C-alpha positions as CSV (number, residue, x, y, z in Angstrom):
1,M,16.9,-9.2,-11.2
2,H,14.2,-9.0,-8.6
3,A,14.4,-8.2,-4.9
4,V,11.9,-9.3,-2.3
5,Y,10.9,-6.8,0.4
6,P,9.0,-8.3,3.4
7,I,6.2,-6.1,4.7
8,C,4.8,-6.8,8.2
9,A,1.7,-4.9,9.2
10,T,1.1,-4.6,12.9
11,S,-1.3,-2.7,15.1
12,G,-2.4,-2.1,18.7
13,A,-0.6,-1.0,21.8
14,H,0.8,-4.5,22.4
15,H,2.4,-4.8,18.9
16,Q,0.1,-7.6,17.8
17,E,1.4,-9.3,14.8
18,G,-0.7,-8.8,11.6
19,L,-0.4,-10.0,8.1
20,V,3.0,-10.6,6.6
21,M,3.2,-10.0,2.9
22,T,6.0,-9.9,0.4
23,F,6.2,-8.4,-3.0
24,T,8.8,-8.2,-5.7
25,A,10.1,-5.2,-7.5
26,S,12.7,-4.9,-10.1
27,S,15.7,-3.5,-8.2
28,S,17.4,-2.6,-11.5
29,S,14.7,-0.2,-12.5
30,R,14.7,2.0,-9.4
31,A,16.1,2.4,-6.0
32,I,14.2,2.4,-2.7
33,T,13.6,5.9,-1.5
34,E,15.2,7.0,1.7
35,S,12.4,9.4,2.5
36,P,10.7,8.9,5.9
37,V,7.4,10.2,4.4
38,V,4.6,7.7,3.8
39,V,1.5,9.0,2.0
40,A,-1.7,7.1,2.7
41,L,-3.8,6.5,-0.4
42,D,-7.3,6.5,1.0
43,Y,-9.4,6.7,-2.2
44,H,-12.6,5.0,-3.2
45,E,-11.9,5.6,-6.9
46,R,-8.9,4.2,-8.6
47,D,-8.7,7.0,-11.2
48,K,-8.6,9.7,-8.5
49,A,-5.8,7.8,-6.6
50,L,-3.7,7.5,-9.7
51,A,-4.3,11.1,-10.7
52,F,-3.0,12.2,-7.3
53,V,0.0,9.8,-7.5
54,D,0.9,11.2,-10.9
55,K,1.3,14.7,-9.2
56,I,3.9,13.5,-6.7
57,D,7.5,12.4,-7.1
58,P,8.3,8.8,-6.0
59,R,11.7,10.0,-4.7
60,D,9.9,12.1,-2.1
61,C,7.8,9.5,-0.4
62,R,6.5,6.0,-0.1
63,L,2.8,5.1,-0.6
64,K,0.6,3.2,1.8
65,V,-2.3,1.1,0.4
66,G,-4.7,-0.1,3.0
67,K,-7.0,-3.0,3.2
68,E,-10.0,-1.2,1.7
69,M,-8.2,0.0,-1.5
70,F,-6.4,-3.4,-1.9
71,T,-9.8,-5.2,-1.6
72,L,-11.4,-2.9,-4.1
73,F,-8.5,-2.7,-6.7
74,G,-6.4,-5.8,-6.0
75,P,-2.7,-6.4,-6.7
76,Q,-2.8,-4.7,-10.0
77,L,-3.0,-1.3,-8.2
78,V,0.2,-2.1,-6.4
79,R,1.9,-3.1,-9.7
80,D,0.7,0.2,-11.2
81,L,2.2,2.2,-8.3
82,Q,5.4,0.3,-8.6
83,Q,5.6,0.9,-12.3
84,R,5.4,4.6,-11.5
85,G,8.5,4.2,-9.3
86,F,6.9,4.1,-5.9
87,D,7.8,1.9,-2.9
88,V,4.5,0.6,-1.5
89,F,3.6,-0.4,2.0
90,L,0.7,-2.7,2.1
91,D,-1.2,-2.1,5.4
92,L,-3.4,-5.3,5.4
93,K,-3.6,-6.0,9.1
94,F,-6.7,-7.8,10.3
95,H,-6.9,-6.0,13.7
96,D,-7.8,-2.4,13.0
97,I,-10.1,0.3,14.1
98,P,-13.8,-0.5,13.6
99,N,-14.4,2.0,10.8
100,T,-11.5,0.8,8.7
101,T,-12.6,-2.9,9.2
102,A,-16.2,-2.0,8.3
103,R,-15.2,-0.2,5.1
104,A,-12.9,-3.1,4.1
105,V,-15.8,-5.6,4.5
106,A,-18.1,-3.3,2.6
107,A,-15.5,-3.1,-0.2
108,A,-15.3,-6.9,-0.4
109,C,-19.1,-7.2,-0.6
110,P,-20.4,-4.5,-3.0
């Protein structure tokens, strides 16, 4: 059995609508954490990100994957995090601070 969790990324003082994404996770394999803690994974190397993730407990937090990491490593990274038991927030908004947007563009055009 799979559940679909809608994710809506927004930004800005005027609550501008961003990208709406959905992903599926097997609800039978794990429960969604009730923790209010969201840990931002801001790594340029996949192995370092996964090494960090392997040191924390998925019951204690959710993980945020931003546009830069998602562009670099794709949906497989999200699947790998989910397989480790984490709830994942995809922050893929198009309207962001200039540095974040520039790094995401650079990641898309190596």
